N, CA, C and O atoms as a GROMACS GRO file, in nm:
protein
  304
    1MET      N    1 -11.121  -3.076   1.996
    1MET     CA    2 -10.981  -3.045   1.977
    1MET      C    3 -10.894  -3.170   1.992
    1MET      O    4 -10.792  -3.184   1.924
    2LYS      N    5 -10.935  -3.260   2.081
    2LYS     CA    6 -10.858  -3.383   2.099
    2LYS      C    7 -10.859  -3.467   1.971
    2LYS      O    8 -10.757  -3.524   1.933
    3ASP      N    9 -10.974  -3.472   1.906
    3ASP     CA   10 -10.984  -3.551   1.782
    3ASP      C   11 -10.898  -3.489   1.671
    3ASP      O   12 -10.835  -3.561   1.594
    4PHE      N   13 -10.897  -3.357   1.664
    4PHE     CA   14 -10.816  -3.288   1.564
    4PHE      C   15 -10.667  -3.315   1.588
    4PHE      O   16 -10.592  -3.341   1.495
    5LEU      N   17 -10.626  -3.308   1.715
    5LEU     CA   18 -10.486  -3.335   1.750
    5LEU      C   19 -10.450  -3.480   1.720
    5LEU      O   20 -10.341  -3.507   1.668
    6ARG      N   21 -10.540  -3.572   1.751
    6ARG     CA   22 -10.515  -3.713   1.720
    6ARG      C   23 -10.500  -3.734   1.569
    6ARG      O   24 -10.415  -3.812   1.526
    7ALA      N   25 -10.580  -3.665   1.490
    7ALA     CA   26 -10.570  -3.676   1.344
    7ALA      C   27 -10.436  -3.622   1.294
    7ALA      O   28 -10.383  -3.672   1.194
    8LEU      N   29 -10.381  -3.522   1.360
    8LEU     CA   30 -10.250  -3.468   1.322
    8LEU      C   31 -10.136  -3.564   1.355
    8LEU      O   32 -10.042  -3.578   1.278
    9ILE      N   33 -10.146  -3.630   1.469
    9ILE     CA   34 -10.036  -3.712   1.518
    9ILE      C   35 -10.036  -3.853   1.462
    9ILE      O   36  -9.930  -3.911   1.442
   10THR      N   37 -10.152  -3.910   1.438
   10THR     CA   38 -10.163  -4.050   1.397
   10THR      C   39 -10.075  -4.087   1.277
   10THR      O   40 -10.009  -4.191   1.283
   11PRO      N   41 -10.069  -4.008   1.170
   11PRO     CA   42  -9.984  -4.048   1.057
   11PRO      C   43  -9.833  -4.044   1.088
   11PRO      O   44  -9.753  -4.099   1.013
   12LEU      N   45  -9.795  -3.981   1.197
   12LEU     CA   46  -9.653  -3.966   1.230
   12LEU      C   47  -9.595  -4.085   1.305
   12LEU      O   48  -9.474  -4.106   1.303
   13VAL      N   49  -9.680  -4.163   1.371
   13VAL     CA   50  -9.630  -4.266   1.463
   13VAL      C   51  -9.644  -4.406   1.406
   13VAL      O   52  -9.724  -4.431   1.315
   14ARG      N   53  -9.567  -4.497   1.462
   14ARG     CA   54  -9.575  -4.639   1.422
   14ARG      C   55  -9.681  -4.713   1.501
   14ARG      O   56  -9.739  -4.810   1.452
   15TYR      N   57  -9.706  -4.668   1.623
   15TYR     CA   58  -9.801  -4.736   1.711
   15TYR      C   59  -9.916  -4.640   1.746
   15TYR      O   60  -9.920  -4.586   1.856
   16PRO      N   61 -10.009  -4.620   1.653
   16PRO     CA   62 -10.118  -4.525   1.679
   16PRO      C   63 -10.210  -4.567   1.793
   16PRO      O   64 -10.277  -4.482   1.853
   17GLU      N   65 -10.214  -4.695   1.824
   17GLU     CA   66 -10.300  -4.740   1.934
   17GLU      C   67 -10.247  -4.696   2.070
   17GLU      O   68 -10.320  -4.700   2.169
   18GLU      N   69 -10.121  -4.655   2.076
   18GLU     CA   70 -10.060  -4.609   2.202
   18GLU      C   71 -10.078  -4.460   2.227
   18GLU      O   72 -10.036  -4.410   2.331
   19ILE      N   73 -10.140  -4.389   2.135
   19ILE     CA   74 -10.161  -4.245   2.152
   19ILE      C   75 -10.266  -4.222   2.260
   19ILE      O   76 -10.375  -4.280   2.256
   20SER      N   77 -10.232  -4.138   2.355
   20SER     CA   78 -10.325  -4.099   2.460
   20SER      C   79 -10.318  -3.948   2.474
   20SER      O   80 -10.210  -3.891   2.486
   21ILE      N   81 -10.433  -3.884   2.473
   21ILE     CA   82 -10.439  -3.738   2.486
   21ILE      C   83 -10.525  -3.705   2.607
   21ILE      O   84 -10.642  -3.744   2.614
   22VAL      N   85 -10.467  -3.634   2.702
   22VAL     CA   86 -10.536  -3.597   2.825
   22VAL      C   87 -10.564  -3.447   2.821
   22VAL      O   88 -10.474  -3.367   2.798
   23SER      N   89 -10.689  -3.410   2.844
   23SER     CA   90 -10.729  -3.270   2.840
   23SER      C   91 -10.760  -3.219   2.980
   23SER      O   92 -10.833  -3.283   3.056
   24THR      N   93 -10.703  -3.101   3.015
   24THR     CA   94 -10.732  -3.036   3.142
   24THR      C   95 -10.749  -2.887   3.118
   24THR      O   96 -10.711  -2.835   3.014
   25GLN      N   97 -10.806  -2.820   3.215
   25GLN     CA   98 -10.822  -2.674   3.210
   25GLN      C   99 -10.725  -2.611   3.308
   25GLN      O  100 -10.709  -2.659   3.420
   26LYS      N  101 -10.660  -2.503   3.266
   26LYS     CA  102 -10.565  -2.434   3.353
   26LYS      C  103 -10.570  -2.286   3.318
   26LYS      O  104 -10.528  -2.246   3.209
   27ASN      N  105 -10.619  -2.204   3.410
   27ASN     CA  106 -10.624  -2.058   3.389
   27ASN      C  107 -10.693  -2.020   3.258
   27ASN      O  108 -10.635  -1.949   3.176
   28ARG      N  109 -10.814  -2.066   3.239
   28ARG     CA  110 -10.894  -2.036   3.119
   28ARG      C  111 -10.824  -2.082   2.990
   28ARG      O  112 -10.849  -2.026   2.883
   29GLN      N  113 -10.740  -2.180   3.000
   29GLN     CA  114 -10.667  -2.232   2.885
   29GLN      C  115 -10.676  -2.385   2.887
   29GLN      O  116 -10.656  -2.448   2.991
   30GLN      N  117 -10.707  -2.442   2.773
   30GLN     CA  118 -10.714  -2.587   2.763
   30GLN      C  119 -10.573  -2.641   2.743
   30GLN      O  120 -10.498  -2.593   2.658
   31VAL      N  121 -10.537  -2.742   2.822
   31VAL     CA  122 -10.406  -2.806   2.812
   31VAL      C  123 -10.426  -2.947   2.761
   31VAL      O  124 -10.501  -3.025   2.821
   32LEU      N  125 -10.360  -2.980   2.651
   32LEU     CA  126 -10.366  -3.115   2.595
   32LEU      C  127 -10.229  -3.179   2.611
   32LEU      O  128 -10.129  -3.129   2.560
   33GLU      N  129 -10.225  -3.291   2.683
   33GLU     CA  130 -10.101  -3.364   2.704
   33GLU      C  131 -10.101  -3.486   2.613
   33GLU      O  132 -10.195  -3.566   2.615
   34ILE      N  133  -9.996  -3.499   2.532
   34ILE     CA  134  -9.983  -3.609   2.439
   34ILE      C  135  -9.891  -3.715   2.501
   34ILE      O  136  -9.779  -3.684   2.543
   35HIS      N  137  -9.939  -3.838   2.505
   35HIS     CA  138  -9.859  -3.951   2.550
   35HIS      C  139  -9.852  -4.049   2.432
   35HIS      O  140  -9.954  -4.091   2.380
   36VAL      N  141  -9.729  -4.084   2.392
   36VAL     CA  142  -9.710  -4.179   2.283
   36VAL      C  143  -9.610  -4.286   2.327
   36VAL      O  144  -9.546  -4.274   2.432
   37ASP      N  145  -9.597  -4.391   2.247
   37ASP     CA  146  -9.499  -4.495   2.272
   37ASP      C  147  -9.359  -4.431   2.273
   37ASP      O  148  -9.332  -4.342   2.193
   38PRO      N  149  -9.271  -4.475   2.362
   38PRO     CA  150  -9.136  -4.416   2.367
   38PRO      C  151  -9.062  -4.419   2.233
   38PRO      O  152  -8.983  -4.329   2.204
   39GLU      N  153  -9.086  -4.520   2.151
   39GLU     CA  154  -9.022  -4.526   2.019
   39GLU      C  155  -9.072  -4.415   1.928
   39GLU      O  156  -8.998  -4.372   1.839
   40ASP      N  157  -9.193  -4.368   1.948
   40ASP     CA  158  -9.253  -4.267   1.862
   40ASP      C  159  -9.227  -4.125   1.909
   40ASP      O  160  -9.262  -4.029   1.840
   41MET      N  161  -9.165  -4.109   2.025
   41MET     CA  162  -9.143  -3.976   2.080
   41MET      C  163  -9.064  -3.887   1.984
   41MET      O  164  -9.100  -3.772   1.962
   42GLY      N  165  -8.958  -3.940   1.927
   42GLY     CA  166  -8.877  -3.863   1.833
   42GLY      C  167  -8.952  -3.827   1.707
   42GLY      O  168  -8.929  -3.721   1.649
   43ARG      N  169  -9.043  -3.912   1.664
   43ARG     CA  170  -9.122  -3.885   1.546
   43ARG      C  171  -9.219  -3.770   1.569
   43ARG      O  172  -9.245  -3.691   1.478
   44VAL      N  173  -9.272  -3.760   1.689
   44VAL     CA  174  -9.367  -3.653   1.720
   44VAL      C  175  -9.294  -3.521   1.743
   44VAL      O  176  -9.341  -3.416   1.701
   45ILE      N  177  -9.179  -3.527   1.810
   45ILE     CA  178  -9.104  -3.405   1.839
   45ILE      C  179  -9.034  -3.353   1.715
   45ILE      O  180  -9.034  -3.232   1.690
   46GLY      N  181  -8.975  -3.441   1.637
   46GLY     CA  182  -8.907  -3.399   1.514
   46GLY      C  183  -8.767  -3.347   1.541
   46GLY      O  184  -8.726  -3.329   1.656
   47LYS      N  185  -8.695  -3.323   1.434
   47LYS     CA  186  -8.557  -3.277   1.444
   47LYS      C  187  -8.554  -3.134   1.498
   47LYS      O  188  -8.609  -3.041   1.438
   48GLY      N  189  -8.489  -3.119   1.612
   48GLY     CA  190  -8.478  -2.988   1.673
   48GLY      C  191  -8.611  -2.935   1.726
   48GLY      O  192  -8.623  -2.816   1.755
   49GLY      N  193  -8.710  -3.021   1.739
   49GLY     CA  194  -8.841  -2.979   1.789
   49GLY      C  195  -8.928  -2.909   1.686
   49GLY      O  196  -9.030  -2.850   1.721
   50ARG      N  197  -8.888  -2.916   1.560
   50ARG     CA  198  -8.963  -2.846   1.455
   50ARG      C  199  -9.104  -2.901   1.438
   50ARG      O  200  -9.200  -2.825   1.423
   51ARG      N  201  -9.116  -3.032   1.441
   51ARG     CA  202  -9.249  -3.092   1.423
   51ARG      C  203  -9.340  -3.059   1.541
   51ARG      O  204  -9.458  -3.031   1.522
   52ALA      N  205  -9.285  -3.063   1.663
   52ALA     CA  206  -9.363  -3.028   1.782
   52ALA      C  207  -9.410  -2.882   1.774
   52ALA      O  208  -9.524  -2.852   1.807
   53ASN      N  209  -9.322  -2.794   1.732
   53ASN     CA  210  -9.359  -2.654   1.718
   53ASN      C  211  -9.467  -2.635   1.611
   53ASN      O  212  -9.557  -2.552   1.627
   54ALA      N  213  -9.458  -2.710   1.503
   54ALA     CA  214  -9.559  -2.701   1.397
   54ALA      C  215  -9.695  -2.749   1.449
   54ALA      O  216  -9.797  -2.688   1.420
   55ILE      N  217  -9.695  -2.858   1.526
   55ILE     CA  218  -9.820  -2.909   1.584
   55ILE      C  219  -9.880  -2.804   1.677
   55ILE      O  220 -10.001  -2.780   1.674
   56ARG      N  221  -9.798  -2.742   1.760
   56ARG     CA  222  -9.846  -2.639   1.853
   56ARG      C  223  -9.903  -2.520   1.777
   56ARG      O  224 -10.007  -2.465   1.815
   57THR      N  225  -9.837  -2.478   1.670
   57THR     CA  226  -9.883  -2.365   1.590
   57THR      C  227 -10.018  -2.395   1.526
   57THR      O  228 -10.108  -2.310   1.528
   58ILE      N  229 -10.033  -2.513   1.470
   58ILE     CA  230 -10.159  -2.552   1.408
   58ILE      C  231 -10.270  -2.555   1.512
   58ILE      O  232 -10.381  -2.507   1.486
   59MET      N  233 -10.243  -2.612   1.628
   59MET     CA  234 -10.345  -2.621   1.732
   59MET      C  235 -10.384  -2.483   1.786
   59MET      O  236 -10.501  -2.460   1.815
   60LYS      N  237 -10.288  -2.394   1.800
   60LYS     CA  238 -10.320  -2.258   1.846
   60LYS      C  239 -10.406  -2.185   1.744
   60LYS      O  240 -10.498  -2.112   1.781
   61ALA      N  241 -10.375  -2.203   1.616
   61ALA     CA  242 -10.456  -2.141   1.511
   61ALA      C  243 -10.598  -2.195   1.513
   61ALA      O  244 -10.694  -2.120   1.499
   62ARG      N  245 -10.612  -2.324   1.530
   62ARG     CA  246 -10.744  -2.388   1.537
   62ARG      C  247 -10.822  -2.339   1.659
   62ARG      O  248 -10.942  -2.312   1.648
   63ALA      N  249 -10.756  -2.327   1.773
   63ALA     CA  250 -10.822  -2.281   1.895
   63ALA      C  251 -10.865  -2.135   1.882
   63ALA      O  252 -10.972  -2.098   1.931
   64SER      N  253 -10.785  -2.054   1.817
   64SER     CA  254 -10.820  -1.912   1.802
   64SER      C  255 -10.941  -1.894   1.712
   64SER      O  256 -11.016  -1.797   1.727
   65GLN      N  257 -10.962  -1.986   1.618
   65GLN     CA  258 -11.083  -1.981   1.535
   65GLN      C  259 -11.207  -2.003   1.620
   65GLN      O  260 -11.313  -1.946   1.593
   66ASP      N  261 -11.194  -2.086   1.723
   66ASP     CA  262 -11.306  -2.115   1.813
   66ASP      C  263 -11.312  -2.016   1.929
   66ASP      O  264 -11.401  -2.026   2.014
   67GLY      N  265 -11.220  -1.921   1.933
   67GLY     CA  266 -11.219  -1.820   2.039
   67GLY      C  267 -11.159  -1.868   2.170
   67GLY      O  268 -11.188  -1.812   2.275
   68GLY      N  269 -11.077  -1.972   2.164
   68GLY     CA  270 -11.017  -2.026   2.286
   68GLY      C  271 -10.866  -2.019   2.284
   68GLY      O  272 -10.805  -1.972   2.188
   69ARG      N  273 -10.807  -2.066   2.392
   69ARG     CA  274 -10.662  -2.075   2.403
   69ARG      C  275 -10.626  -2.218   2.435
   69ARG      O  276 -10.699  -2.288   2.505
   70ILE      N  277 -10.512  -2.261   2.383
   70ILE     CA  278 -10.472  -2.401   2.401
   70ILE      C  279 -10.322  -2.411   2.421
   70ILE      O  280 -10.244  -2.332   2.368
   71LEU      N  281 -10.282  -2.510   2.497
   71LEU     CA  282 -10.141  -2.541   2.519
   71LEU      C  283 -10.124  -2.690   2.495
   71LEU      O  284 -10.196  -2.772   2.551
   72VAL      N  285 -10.026  -2.725   2.410
   72VAL     CA  286 -10.001  -2.866   2.378
   72VAL      C  287  -9.867  -2.905   2.439
   72VAL      O  288  -9.765  -2.842   2.414
   73GLU      N  289  -9.871  -3.010   2.520
   73GLU     CA  290  -9.750  -3.061   2.585
   73GLU      C  291  -9.727  -3.205   2.543
   73GLU      O  292  -9.821  -3.285   2.539
   74ILE      N  293  -9.603  -3.238   2.513
   74ILE     CA  294  -9.567  -3.375   2.477
   74ILE      C  295  -9.498  -3.436   2.598
   74ILE      O  296  -9.390  -3.392   2.637
   75VAL      N  297  -9.561  -3.536   2.656
   75VAL     CA  298  -9.515  -3.595   2.782
   75VAL      C  299  -9.458  -3.733   2.756
   75VAL      O  300  -9.516  -3.813   2.683
   76ASP      N  301  -9.341  -3.761   2.818
   76ASP     CA  302  -9.283  -3.895   2.802
   76ASP      C  303  -9.317  -3.984   2.917
   76ASP      O  304  -9.276  -4.100   2.919
   0.00000   0.00000   0.00000
């Protein structure tokens, strides 16, 4: 799932080498925390949070195919 999320985010940012994704488990749910360069934060979140919501929707759909649950957090 981390690789899939990285593939989604990489084309959006200017500094792809700064992408860091941390995976943890919380209440039978996988939590993925995205850390990007501060300049790229707006690019990942998008106008009004639309891009962030789209990323979360795609990841939830992907996780449900595998029978799991996922939460994506964008951390500054």
